[in-house]
C-alpha positions in Angstrom: 133.0 68.2 -224.9 130.6 66.9 -227.5 129.6 63.3 -227.5 130.5 63.0 -231.2 133.8 61.5 -232.0 136.4 64.1 -232.7 139.1 63.9 -235.3 142.6 63.3 -234.0 143.4 66.9 -234.7 140.4 68.2 -232.9 141.0 65.9 -229.9 144.7 67.0 -229.8 143.6 70.7 -229.9 141.1 70.1 -227.0 143.8 68.2 -225.0 146.1 71.3 -225.5 143.3 73.5 -224.2 142.7 71.3 -221.2 146.4 71.2 -220.4 146.7 75.0 -220.6 143.6 75.5 -218.5 144.9 73.1 -215.8 148.3 74.7 -215.7 147.2 78.4 -215.7 144.1 78.4 -213.5 143.5 77.7 -209.9 140.5 75.5 -210.4 138.4 73.7 -207.7 139.3 70.1 -207.4 136.0 69.0 -208.9 136.7 71.0 -212.1 140.3 69.7 -212.3 139.0 66.2 -212.0 136.4 66.7 -214.7 139.1 68.1 -217.0 141.4 65.3 -216.2 138.7 62.7 -217.0 137.9 64.4 -220.3 141.6 64.5 -221.2 142.0 60.8 -220.4 139.1 60.0 -222.7 140.5 62.1 -225.5 143.9 60.5 -225.1 142.4 57.1 -225.3 140.4 58.1 -228.4 143.5 59.5 -230.1 145.5 56.3 -229.3 142.8 54.1 -230.8 142.6 56.2 -234.0 146.3 56.3 -234.4 146.7 52.6 -233.8 144.0 51.9 -236.5 145.8 54.2 -238.9 149.1 52.5 -238.2 147.6 49.1 -238.8 146.1 50.3 -242.1 149.4 51.6 -243.2 151.1 48.3 -242.4 148.5 46.4 -244.3 148.8 48.7 -247.3 152.6 48.4 -247.2 152.3 44.6 -247.0 149.9 44.5 -249.9 152.2 46.7 -252.0 155.2 44.5 -251.2 153.2 41.4 -252.2 152.1 43.1 -255.5 155.7 43.9 -256.2 156.8 40.3 -255.5 154.2 39.1 -258.0 155.7 41.2 -260.8 
């Protein structure tokens, strides 16, 4: 995995690849652990990005509601 921050869509795609690889292949424990760690980091990254998007949406909705109340 690249050190650059992936988009949510890219991270989700990589998580899917990791899941399939872990389910289908008999990997050595060290490889499984490396995939698991990568998956956890991607999951955390996705959660942070989605949480930020949710907060932004809530702020926009609140601002819109306040604008409508001023009319």
